[in-house]
C-alpha positions, 0 to 999 in steps of 0.5 A, a space after each residue: 854376635 856381629 855378622 861381620 865377625 862370623 865365618 860364612 860357610 861356602 855350603 849352607 846348612 840345609 835343615 831337613 825333616 822326616 816322617 816315619 811310617 811303622 809297618 808290621 813285618 809279619 815276623 813274631 817270636 814266642 820264645 827267646 830262641 825265635 827272637 834271636 833268630 829274627 834279630 840275626 836276619 831282620 832288616 836294620 829298619 827293624 832293629 832301629 825301630 825297636 831300639 829308637 822309637 821311644 825317642 819320638 814317642 816320649 819326646 816330652 819325657 826323659 825316661 831311662 831308655 829301655 829297648 823293646 827287646 829288654 821290655 819283652 824279655 822281662 814282661 812276657 818271658 819273665 827272664 829278669 837277669 837277661 832283661 837287665 843285661 839288655 836294658 843296660 846296653 847303652 845304644 848311644 855307644 853304637 855308631 850304627 845299627 850293625 854294631 848294635 845288632 851284634 851287641 844284642 846277639 852277643 848278649 842273648 846267645 851266651 844266656 841261651 847257652 847257659 840256660 838250656 831249661 825248656 824255653 819260656 813261652 810268651 802267653 798268648 797275645 804277648 808275642 813279640 811282633 817285629 815292626 820296621 821303621 820306614 823314613 821319609 826325609 823332607 827338605 825344609 826351606 830353611 838354610 843357615 850360612 853362619 852361626 847367627 842364622 843357624 841359632 835363629 832357625 834352631 830356635 823354632 825348627 820342628 822337633 822332627 828336624 832336630 830328631 833327624 839331624 841329631 839321631 837318624 842321619 847319624 845312625 842310619 847313614 853311619 855318619 861319624 857324628 850328628 849333622 849339626 856338629 859336622 857342619 859346624 866344624 867343617 863349614 864354619 870352623 866351630 870345632 870346639 862348639 861342634 865337639 861339645 854338641 857331639 858330647 851331649 848324650 841325646 838319650 837322656 834328654 827330650 828333643 825339646 830339652 836337647 834343643 835348649 842344651 844346644 842353644 845354651 852352648 851356642 849362647 856360651 860361644 857368643 859370650 866367649 868374645 867380649 862385645 859380641 852379641 847373640 843371634 838377632 831377633 828370634 829368627 825366621 818363622 819355622 813350622 813346629 
């Protein structure tokens, strides 16, 4: 795409990255009632870890994304029906940790009310240990003022940067959309492209797959206008 035809942002997109440190909280549950009580009072960083950590741990796979709570209820407590309900919760539907926590609670509480049989206890060594996720957001030296520059950096920026801008900043900072879509719409007027990126279901792709999907959408945008080419070259070298 000819740089002359591109809208240039007043505020560039600043690519950031992040590192995560997982810490044991000392909280653990041996039965469903204990898990529910901890869910109600645990820090949001705990809920975030147990529902989102698979995105980084399985960055090269595309599994159906179960959360840790569903896995523990099924494997350690053998409460299959409840596990199925927890697994069916689409974490993509919840814009923040607060609303996701409430959905988990609303799923477990009725089950406990209807099933007053002696609570099943997890076997020794299979207790649910609660972990919190501590994130460190790091600036990178890379910025973009227009769509060409944005696409060029996106081709090689680290997967940790993509993870941060597509997932973490939206969920944990309670933003209305991912960082890419917000900037594309607000700063360079790419409303249609921003909406298409926002509609991607990030939980059904690897992070590399998500990069490819976004780049394809940008390429399609370049090809919408006859005579306009895509980004020149491969962009600046960005550490993986």
